[in-house]
C-alpha positions as CSV (number, residue, x, y, z in Angstrom):
1,M,94.4,-44.6,29.7
2,D,95.4,-47.6,32.0
3,F,94.1,-51.1,31.3
4,K,94.1,-54.0,33.8
5,N,95.1,-56.6,31.2
6,E,95.5,-57.4,27.5
7,N,91.9,-58.6,27.1
8,E,90.5,-55.3,28.2
9,F,92.8,-53.4,25.8
10,E,91.8,-55.6,22.9
11,N,88.1,-55.1,23.7
12,Y,88.6,-51.4,23.7
13,Q,90.4,-51.5,20.4
14,S,87.6,-53.6,18.9
15,N,84.9,-51.2,20.1
16,S,86.9,-48.2,18.9
17,S,87.2,-49.8,15.5
18,E,83.4,-50.5,15.3
19,M,82.8,-46.9,16.4
20,N,85.1,-45.6,13.7
21,D,83.5,-47.9,11.1
22,N,80.0,-46.7,12.1
23,T,81.1,-43.1,12.2
24,Q,82.6,-43.4,8.7
25,S,79.4,-45.2,7.5
26,E,77.2,-42.5,8.9
27,D,79.5,-39.8,7.3
28,K,79.1,-41.4,3.9
29,S,75.4,-41.7,4.3
30,L,75.2,-38.1,5.3
31,E,77.3,-37.0,2.3
32,K,74.9,-39.1,0.2
33,L,71.9,-37.4,1.8
34,K,73.4,-34.0,1.1
35,D,74.1,-34.9,-2.5
36,E,70.5,-36.1,-3.0
37,S,69.2,-33.0,-1.3
38,H,71.2,-30.8,-3.6
39,L,70.0,-32.9,-6.5
40,D,66.4,-32.3,-5.4
41,N,67.1,-28.6,-5.1
42,R,68.1,-28.4,-8.7
43,V,64.8,-29.9,-9.8
44,N,62.2,-28.1,-7.6
45,A,61.4,-24.4,-7.1
46,V,62.7,-22.9,-3.9
47,D,60.0,-21.8,-1.4
48,A,61.6,-22.1,2.1
49,T,65.0,-22.7,4.0
50,F,66.1,-24.5,7.1
51,S,69.7,-25.4,8.5
52,L,71.3,-28.7,9.3
53,E,73.9,-28.9,12.1
54,S,77.0,-31.2,12.1
55,N,79.6,-31.9,14.7
56,K,82.1,-31.9,11.9
57,Q,81.2,-28.5,10.6
58,S,81.4,-25.3,12.7
59,E,79.4,-23.1,10.3
60,T,75.7,-23.4,9.4
61,E,75.0,-24.6,5.9
62,D,71.7,-23.3,4.3
63,I,69.8,-26.0,2.5
64,K,66.6,-25.1,0.5
65,E,63.7,-27.5,0.4
66,T,60.2,-27.6,-1.1
67,R,58.9,-30.7,0.7
68,I,59.5,-33.0,3.7
69,P,62.3,-35.7,2.8
70,D,61.2,-39.2,2.4
71,E,62.0,-41.7,5.2
72,N,64.3,-43.6,2.7
73,T,66.7,-40.7,2.6
74,V,67.4,-40.9,6.3
75,P,70.6,-43.0,7.0
76,P,70.2,-46.0,9.3
77,V,71.4,-45.5,12.8
78,G,73.1,-48.2,14.9
79,G,70.8,-49.6,17.6
80,S,73.1,-49.0,20.6
81,T,75.6,-46.5,19.3
82,R,75.1,-42.9,20.6
83,S,76.0,-40.4,18.0
84,N,75.4,-36.7,17.3
85,Y,73.8,-37.7,14.0
86,Q,71.0,-39.7,15.6
87,L,68.8,-36.6,16.1
88,Q,69.6,-34.8,12.9
89,P,67.1,-36.5,10.6
90,K,64.2,-35.7,13.1
91,K,65.3,-32.0,13.3
92,R,65.4,-31.9,9.5
93,A,61.9,-33.4,9.3
94,V,60.4,-31.0,11.9
95,K,62.0,-28.0,10.2
96,G,60.9,-29.2,6.8
97,F,57.3,-29.5,8.0
98,V,57.3,-26.0,9.5
99,S,58.7,-24.7,6.3
100,T,56.0,-26.3,4.3
101,I,53.3,-24.9,6.6
102,A,54.8,-21.4,6.3
103,A,54.9,-21.8,2.5
104,G,51.3,-22.8,2.5
105,V,50.2,-19.8,4.6
106,I,52.2,-17.4,2.4
107,G,50.7,-18.9,-0.7
108,S,47.1,-18.7,0.7
109,V,47.6,-15.0,1.6
110,I,48.8,-14.3,-1.9
111,T,45.9,-16.2,-3.4
112,L,43.3,-14.4,-1.3
113,A,44.9,-11.0,-2.1
114,V,44.9,-11.7,-5.9
115,L,41.7,-13.8,-6.3
116,P,39.1,-11.0,-5.8
117,H,40.7,-9.1,-8.7
118,T,40.2,-12.0,-11.1
119,D,37.1,-13.6,-12.8
120,Y,37.8,-16.9,-11.2
121,M,35.0,-16.6,-8.6
122,N,32.4,-15.7,-11.2
123,Y,33.5,-18.6,-13.3
124,F,33.4,-20.9,-10.2
125,N,29.8,-19.8,-9.3
126,Q,28.5,-20.3,-12.8
127,N,29.9,-23.8,-13.2
128,S,29.6,-25.1,-9.6
129,Q,26.7,-27.5,-9.1
130,T,26.9,-28.3,-5.4
131,G,29.3,-25.8,-3.9
132,G,28.5,-23.8,-0.8
133,V,27.7,-20.1,-0.6
134,S,30.8,-18.1,-1.4
135,S,32.0,-15.1,0.5
136,S,34.9,-12.7,0.0
137,N,35.6,-12.9,3.7
138,S,36.0,-16.7,4.0
139,I,38.2,-19.2,2.2
140,S,35.5,-21.9,1.9
141,S,32.1,-22.9,3.3
142,N,31.0,-26.2,4.5
143,T,27.2,-25.4,4.1
144,A,25.7,-27.0,1.1
145,V,22.9,-25.2,-0.9
146,K,19.6,-26.6,0.0
147,T,17.0,-27.6,-2.6
148,V,14.5,-24.9,-3.1
149,T,10.9,-26.0,-2.8
150,A,7.5,-24.3,-2.8
151,Q,6.1,-23.7,0.7
152,P,2.4,-23.7,1.5
153,T,0.9,-20.2,1.3
154,A,-0.5,-19.1,4.7
155,V,-3.6,-16.9,4.7
156,S,-2.5,-13.5,6.1
157,T,-4.8,-11.8,8.6
158,N,-4.0,-8.5,6.8
159,S,-4.8,-9.7,3.2
160,V,-7.0,-7.7,1.0
161,A,-9.3,-10.6,0.4
162,D,-9.9,-11.1,4.2
163,T,-10.5,-7.3,4.6
164,V,-13.0,-7.2,1.7
165,E,-14.7,-10.4,2.9
166,Q,-15.3,-8.9,6.3
167,L,-16.3,-5.4,5.2
168,S,-18.7,-6.7,2.5
169,K,-21.0,-7.8,5.4
170,A,-21.5,-4.1,6.1
171,I,-22.5,-3.3,2.4
172,V,-26.2,-3.4,1.6
173,G,-28.3,-3.1,-1.5
174,I,-31.0,-0.4,-1.6
175,V,-34.1,-0.6,-3.8
176,N,-36.2,2.6,-4.2
177,Y,-39.9,2.0,-4.6
178,Q,-42.2,4.8,-5.6
179,Q,-45.9,5.2,-6.0
180,Q,-46.9,5.2,-9.6
181,Q,-50.3,6.1,-11.0
182,Q,-51.9,3.2,-12.8
183,Q,-53.8,3.8,-15.9
184,T,-57.2,2.0,-16.0
185,T,-60.0,1.7,-18.5
186,D,-63.7,1.9,-18.2
187,I,-66.3,-0.4,-19.8
188,W,-66.1,1.7,-23.0
189,G,-62.4,1.3,-23.3
190,D,-61.5,4.9,-22.4
191,S,-58.4,5.3,-20.3
192,F,-58.1,7.5,-17.2
193,S,-56.0,8.1,-14.2
194,G,-56.6,6.0,-11.1
195,S,-57.2,9.2,-9.2
196,D,-60.2,10.1,-11.3
197,S,-63.6,9.4,-9.7
198,N,-65.4,6.8,-11.7
199,S,-67.6,4.1,-10.4
200,N,-66.9,2.0,-13.5
201,S,-63.1,1.8,-12.9
202,N,-61.9,-1.8,-12.5
203,S,-58.5,-1.2,-10.8
204,N,-56.8,0.4,-7.8
205,T,-55.5,4.0,-8.1
206,S,-51.7,3.4,-7.8
207,E,-49.1,0.8,-7.0
208,S,-45.5,0.8,-5.6
209,V,-43.0,0.1,-8.3
210,E,-39.2,-0.2,-8.3
211,S,-37.7,3.0,-9.7
212,G,-34.0,2.5,-9.0
213,S,-31.4,0.9,-6.8
214,G,-28.1,1.6,-5.2
215,S,-25.8,0.7,-2.3
216,G,-25.2,1.7,1.3
217,V,-22.8,1.3,4.1
218,I,-23.7,0.2,7.7
219,F,-21.5,2.3,10.0
220,Q,-23.1,2.2,13.4
221,K,-25.2,0.1,15.8
222,N,-26.8,1.9,18.7
223,N,-29.7,0.9,21.1
224,G,-31.1,-1.6,18.7
225,T,-30.8,0.6,15.6
226,A,-28.3,0.3,12.8
227,Y,-27.5,3.3,10.6
228,I,-26.7,3.3,6.9
229,V,-25.1,6.1,4.9
230,T,-25.9,6.4,1.2
231,N,-26.5,8.9,-1.6
232,N,-29.5,11.2,-1.5
233,H,-30.3,10.4,-5.2
234,V,-30.6,6.7,-4.3
235,V,-33.4,7.3,-1.9
236,E,-35.0,10.5,-3.2
237,G,-38.7,10.3,-3.8
238,A,-39.1,6.8,-2.3
239,S,-42.3,5.6,-0.8
240,K,-40.5,2.5,0.4
241,L,-36.9,1.5,0.7
242,E,-36.0,-2.2,0.7
243,I,-32.6,-3.2,2.2
244,S,-30.8,-6.4,1.0
245,L,-28.2,-7.7,3.4
246,Y,-25.1,-9.9,2.6
247,N,-26.8,-13.1,3.8
248,G,-29.8,-12.6,1.5
249,Q,-32.2,-11.2,4.2
250,K,-34.4,-8.3,3.3
251,T,-35.9,-5.6,5.4
252,T,-37.3,-2.1,5.0
253,A,-35.4,1.1,6.0
254,E,-36.6,4.4,7.5
255,V,-35.1,7.7,6.4
256,V,-33.3,9.5,9.2
257,G,-32.4,12.6,7.2
258,T,-31.2,13.7,3.7
259,D,-29.2,16.5,2.2
260,A,-29.8,17.0,-1.5
261,L,-27.0,19.5,-1.9
262,T,-24.2,17.2,-0.8
263,D,-26.1,14.1,-2.1
264,L,-26.0,12.3,1.2
265,A,-28.7,10.5,3.2
266,V,-28.8,8.4,6.4
267,L,-31.2,5.5,6.9
268,K,-31.9,3.2,9.8
269,I,-32.9,-0.5,10.2
270,D,-33.4,-2.9,13.0
271,A,-29.9,-3.9,14.4
272,K,-30.9,-7.6,14.6
273,Y,-30.0,-7.9,10.9
274,V,-26.5,-6.5,11.4
275,T,-23.4,-8.4,12.3
276,T,-20.7,-6.0,11.0
277,T,-20.2,-2.3,10.8
278,A,-17.7,-0.3,8.8
279,N,-15.1,2.1,10.1
280,F,-14.4,5.5,8.5
281,G,-10.9,6.5,7.6
282,D,-9.1,9.9,7.3
283,S,-9.4,11.0,3.6
284,S,-7.0,13.9,4.2
285,K,-4.2,11.3,4.3
286,L,-4.9,10.1,0.7
287,R,-2.3,10.6,-2.0
288,P,-2.5,10.0,-5.8
289,G,-1.4,6.4,-6.4
290,D,-2.8,5.0,-3.1
291,Q,-4.5,1.6,-3.6
292,V,-8.3,1.7,-3.1
293,Y,-11.3,-0.7,-3.6
294,A,-14.9,0.1,-4.5
295,I,-17.6,-2.2,-3.1
296,G,-21.2,-2.0,-4.1
297,N,-24.1,-3.4,-6.2
298,P,-23.5,-2.4,-9.8
299,L,-26.6,-2.8,-12.0
300,G,-28.7,-4.0,-9.1
301,T,-28.7,-6.6,-6.3
302,D,-28.0,-9.4,-8.8
303,L,-24.3,-8.3,-8.7
304,S,-24.3,-7.5,-5.0
305,R,-21.1,-6.7,-3.2
306,T,-19.0,-6.5,-6.3
307,V,-15.4,-5.5,-5.7
308,T,-13.3,-3.4,-8.1
309,Q,-9.7,-2.3,-7.7
310,G,-8.0,1.0,-8.6
311,I,-5.9,3.9,-7.3
312,I,-6.5,7.4,-6.1
313,S,-6.2,9.4,-9.3
314,A,-6.5,12.8,-7.6
315,T,-7.8,14.4,-4.4
316,N,-9.7,17.6,-3.9
317,R,-11.4,17.7,-7.3
318,T,-14.3,20.1,-7.8
319,I,-17.2,18.8,-9.8
320,S,-20.3,20.9,-10.7
321,V,-23.4,18.9,-10.2
322,S,-27.1,19.6,-10.5
323,T,-29.2,18.6,-7.5
324,S,-32.8,19.0,-6.5
325,A,-31.6,21.8,-4.2
326,G,-29.7,23.6,-7.0
327,D,-26.3,23.5,-8.6
328,W,-23.4,22.8,-6.4
329,D,-19.6,22.5,-6.7
330,T,-18.9,19.2,-5.0
331,N,-15.4,18.3,-3.5
332,V,-14.6,14.7,-4.5
333,I,-12.0,12.1,-4.7
334,Q,-11.1,10.9,-8.2
335,T,-10.5,7.2,-8.8
336,D,-10.1,4.8,-11.6
337,A,-11.8,1.9,-9.7
338,A,-14.8,0.9,-11.8
339,I,-18.0,2.6,-10.5
340,N,-21.2,1.8,-12.3
341,P,-24.9,2.6,-11.9
342,G,-25.9,0.8,-8.6
343,N,-22.5,1.5,-7.0
344,S,-23.8,4.9,-5.8
345,G,-23.8,5.0,-2.0
346,G,-21.3,2.2,-1.8
347,A,-17.9,2.2,-0.1
348,L,-14.5,3.3,-1.4
349,I,-12.0,1.7,1.0
350,N,-8.3,1.8,1.6
351,T,-6.0,-1.2,2.1
352,Q,-6.8,-1.2,5.8
353,G,-10.5,-1.7,5.1
354,Q,-11.5,1.8,6.2
355,V,-14.2,3.7,4.3
356,I,-12.5,6.8,3.0
357,G,-15.2,7.8,0.4
358,I,-18.9,7.2,-0.6
359,N,-19.1,6.4,-4.3
360,S,-21.3,9.0,-5.9
361,L,-20.9,9.6,-9.6
362,K,-18.9,9.0,-12.7
363,I,-18.3,10.6,-16.1
364,S,-19.7,8.3,-18.7
365,E,-19.1,9.6,-22.2
366,T,-17.8,8.0,-25.4
367,G,-14.1,7.6,-25.1
368,V,-14.0,8.3,-21.4
369,E,-12.8,5.6,-19.0
370,G,-11.8,5.4,-15.4
371,L,-13.3,8.7,-14.2
372,G,-15.2,7.8,-11.0
373,F,-15.8,10.1,-8.0
374,A,-16.5,9.7,-4.3
375,I,-17.4,12.0,-1.5
376,P,-14.4,12.1,0.9
377,S,-14.9,10.9,4.5
378,D,-13.8,14.3,5.9
379,D,-16.7,15.9,4.1
380,F,-19.5,13.4,4.7
381,I,-18.8,12.7,8.4
382,P,-20.0,16.1,9.6
383,I,-23.1,15.8,7.4
384,V,-23.8,12.3,8.7
385,N,-23.5,13.5,12.3
386,Q,-25.9,16.4,11.7
387,L,-28.4,14.2,10.0
388,I,-28.5,11.8,12.9
389,K,-28.7,14.6,15.4
390,Y,-31.2,16.9,13.7
391,G,-32.6,15.0,10.8
392,K,-31.5,17.9,8.5
393,I,-28.6,20.2,7.8
394,N,-28.9,23.6,9.4
395,R,-27.3,26.0,6.9
396,P,-27.4,29.8,6.5
397,Y,-30.6,30.7,4.7
398,L,-31.1,33.7,2.5
399,G,-34.6,32.8,1.2
400,V,-34.4,33.5,-2.6
401,G,-34.8,31.5,-5.8
402,L,-31.9,32.2,-8.2
403,E,-31.1,31.9,-11.9
404,D,-27.8,32.3,-13.7
405,L,-27.5,35.3,-16.0
406,D,-26.7,33.1,-19.0
407,Q,-30.2,31.6,-18.6
408,V,-31.9,35.0,-18.9
409,P,-32.5,36.9,-22.2
410,Q,-30.0,39.7,-22.6
411,M,-32.8,42.3,-23.1
412,Y,-33.7,42.0,-19.3
413,L,-30.1,42.7,-18.2
414,P,-28.2,45.9,-17.8
415,E,-25.6,46.5,-20.5
416,N,-22.6,46.6,-18.1
417,V,-23.6,43.5,-16.1
418,T,-22.2,40.2,-17.4
419,K,-21.7,38.2,-14.2
420,G,-24.0,37.5,-11.3
421,V,-27.4,35.9,-10.4
422,I,-30.9,37.1,-10.8
423,V,-33.5,36.8,-8.1
424,M,-36.6,34.9,-9.4
425,N,-38.6,34.7,-6.2
426,I,-38.5,35.5,-2.5
427,D,-39.6,33.7,0.6
428,S,-41.8,36.2,2.4
429,N,-40.5,35.2,5.9
430,S,-36.8,35.0,5.0
431,A,-33.8,37.3,5.5
432,A,-34.0,38.4,1.9
433,A,-37.5,39.7,2.3
434,K,-36.6,41.6,5.5
435,A,-33.6,43.1,3.7
436,G,-35.8,44.5,0.9
437,F,-34.9,42.2,-2.0
438,E,-37.2,42.2,-5.0
439,A,-37.7,39.9,-8.0
440,K,-35.4,40.7,-10.9
441,D,-32.7,42.1,-8.6
442,I,-29.2,41.0,-9.8
443,I,-26.8,40.0,-7.1
444,V,-23.2,40.7,-8.1
445,S,-21.2,40.6,-4.8
446,M,-21.3,39.5,-1.2
447,N,-19.2,41.4,1.3
448,G,-17.1,42.7,-1.6
449,T,-16.5,39.2,-3.1
450,Q,-17.6,39.0,-6.7
451,I,-20.4,36.5,-7.4
452,A,-20.5,35.1,-11.0
453,N,-23.3,32.5,-10.7
454,S,-25.7,30.7,-8.3
455,S,-23.1,28.0,-7.5
456,E,-20.6,30.6,-6.3
457,L,-23.3,32.3,-4.1
458,R,-24.2,29.0,-2.4
459,K,-20.5,28.2,-1.9
460,Y,-19.9,31.5,-0.2
461,L,-23.0,31.3,1.8
462,Y,-22.4,27.8,3.1
463,T,-18.7,28.0,3.7
464,K,-18.0,31.7,4.6
465,V,-21.1,32.7,6.5
466,Q,-22.4,31.7,9.9
467,I,-26.0,31.8,11.0
468,G,-26.7,35.3,12.5
469,D,-24.0,37.0,10.3
470,T,-24.8,40.3,8.6
471,I,-24.0,40.3,4.9
472,K,-23.8,43.2,2.5
473,F,-25.0,42.4,-1.0
474,G,-24.1,44.4,-4.2
475,V,-27.3,44.5,-6.2
476,Y,-28.4,45.9,-9.6
477,R,-32.0,47.0,-9.8
478,D,-33.4,48.7,-12.9
479,G,-29.9,49.2,-14.1
480,K,-28.8,51.0,-10.9
481,Q,-26.3,49.6,-8.4
482,M,-27.2,49.5,-4.7
483,T,-26.4,47.8,-1.5
484,L,-28.7,45.6,0.6
485,T,-27.9,44.3,4.1
486,A,-29.4,41.0,5.3
487,K,-29.0,39.2,8.6
488,I,-28.7,35.5,7.8
489,T,-31.1,33.0,9.5
490,A,-31.1,29.2,9.6
491,N,-33.2,26.9,7.4
492,S,-32.5,23.5,5.9
493,E,-34.3,24.4,2.6
494,G,-33.6,26.9,-0.2
495,N,-30.9,29.5,-0.4
């Protein structure tokens, strides 16, 4: 290299010397840094690697680190001197940072893979006081658990209490008043019936007295008239029927029609007293275990619209009952909802508030509990419709009075006859009279079906026979078997 003068050469020598000194100083610092780095490597575990380049080394030297070096370990660099080492500490810092992040990610993956197979999370959940909701699909949650507080209870429009409160307005109390002969005395102190003719009597002949009470269900309003369904035994023999409504009002009812055999009756009152009517449900959908409620007036109107709870214990039960029209096998719903005297004629409802039965009877014996029975809606609806339309039930009519064989002395029966019914009397204008029936005839079959008692005869006649049908009866007369043929007519009374 050419120089213009000695001063320029001396300056160049001076600068070269400084550069050499700086270069040597930086080389020493770098060697010191390497020594410190190797010292650190001997103390800490190895998690990641990165390389450091040098203009004095042609091969890459692998250096293992666990953390980013402190700033104090980076050698000072001359302010104006350009050197290859000037950028090396920054590369080392960046690569150290990347290595640490990579190590963290790898460690997290390992932790998440192993953690679900340990008891740590269970331990954490049991001991955590303020931690968020944990999830196996997330590392952490920033949502804190809120304090649990009681919320105001809103009244549901479908609650049982609301349903019962509304339906109770359609439940009425029924009091049966009957005329009763009043005993009177004459001036001599002798007693006699009020119907006796005696000018010395000092009282009227009879008075209307309360003979019983029950319940009823208002189910229809039509042209100023409201209709009530109840049991026949609640209204039977009444000279006056008093209706008690939910608001305390009272009125009298008129009988639309009754059917003693099915124990049903329909009454009517002025519609101005009625604000609510009940709806009938489908009893064929009932299953044992379904929740039901009985509403009525147990023990009289003082306990009006009492609600009892229970379940359907069984469906399609057959109960033999004695009615004023004769013995009958009644199809009923069995329930354990409490049904007491006075509940008769009241409603058995489902959870939707639909009437699915009319409470009718219960078994009350020592040691017996929870055996109540109701007439299913599918059975009473056709009866109710006929009573409203005709005022009576038009059934096939044979026209005989019957008695079961076990009620007749054996001396009057043929030796080979053990089952059947005996004819006690005959309606002179009936199908039986026209067919040639006589008193003491024993009926043992109808169209080939064996008849064991009067209940079976009625069941067959009312369920298997249509008005106008011709029936062949197997009959024993004076010990001899014969066949009588009768064309069945219609009548609402008798058999």
